[in-house]
C-alpha positions as CSV (number, residue, x, y, z in Angstrom):
1,M,167.7,127.0,21.3
2,N,167.4,130.4,19.4
3,D,164.4,129.4,17.3
4,H,161.0,130.2,18.8
5,V,157.3,129.0,18.1
6,Y,154.6,131.4,18.8
7,K,150.8,130.9,19.5
8,Q,148.6,133.9,18.6
9,I,145.5,135.0,20.4
10,E,143.1,137.9,19.8
11,L,142.1,140.4,22.4
12,T,140.0,143.6,22.6
13,G,140.8,146.2,25.2
14,S,138.6,149.1,26.1
15,S,139.2,152.5,27.8
16,T,137.4,155.7,28.3
17,K,140.8,157.6,28.1
18,S,142.5,156.6,24.8
19,S,143.4,154.1,22.3
20,D,146.8,153.5,24.0
21,D,145.2,153.0,27.3
22,A,142.9,150.4,25.8
23,I,146.0,148.6,24.4
24,R,147.7,148.8,27.9
25,C,144.4,147.5,29.6
26,A,144.3,144.5,27.3
27,L,147.9,143.6,27.7
28,E,148.1,144.1,31.4
29,R,144.9,141.9,32.0
30,A,146.3,139.2,29.8
31,S,149.6,139.1,31.6
32,H,147.8,138.1,34.8
33,T,146.9,134.8,33.3
34,L,149.2,134.1,30.3
35,R,152.9,133.5,30.2
36,N,155.6,134.5,27.6
37,L,153.7,137.3,26.1
38,D,156.3,138.8,23.4
39,W,154.6,140.9,20.9
40,F,151.4,142.5,19.9
41,Q,149.9,143.8,16.6
42,V,147.0,146.4,16.5
43,T,144.4,145.0,14.0
44,E,141.4,147.4,14.6
45,I,140.7,150.6,16.4
46,R,137.0,151.7,16.9
47,G,135.0,153.8,19.3
48,H,131.7,154.7,20.8
49,M,130.4,158.2,20.5
50,K,128.0,160.2,22.8
51,D,126.8,163.7,22.1
52,G,129.4,164.1,19.4
53,N,132.4,163.2,21.6
54,I,134.5,160.0,22.0
55,A,133.0,158.2,25.0
56,H,134.8,154.9,24.7
57,W,137.9,153.4,22.7
58,Q,138.0,149.7,21.7
59,V,141.3,148.2,20.3
60,S,141.7,144.7,18.9
61,L,145.0,143.1,19.0
62,K,146.9,140.0,17.9
63,V,149.1,138.8,20.8
64,G,152.0,136.4,20.3
65,M,152.9,134.0,23.1
66,R,156.3,132.1,22.9
67,L,155.7,128.5,23.5
68,E,157.8,126.9,26.1
69,D,160.1,124.0,25.4
């Protein structure tokens, strides 16, 4: 069957390095407990500042999981 149905979940990843690293952290952690992760969409990027510098990145994502037959 070529038609797929997806379930969406929302995740928020965080990193002190970069927004890309926050995305990677969220997806890597989710892949330990969830199956059939197929796509993601960044919905929000925000951060925490300390002494005028970026101290922490937070990225919210929608993640699509393909439902099994």
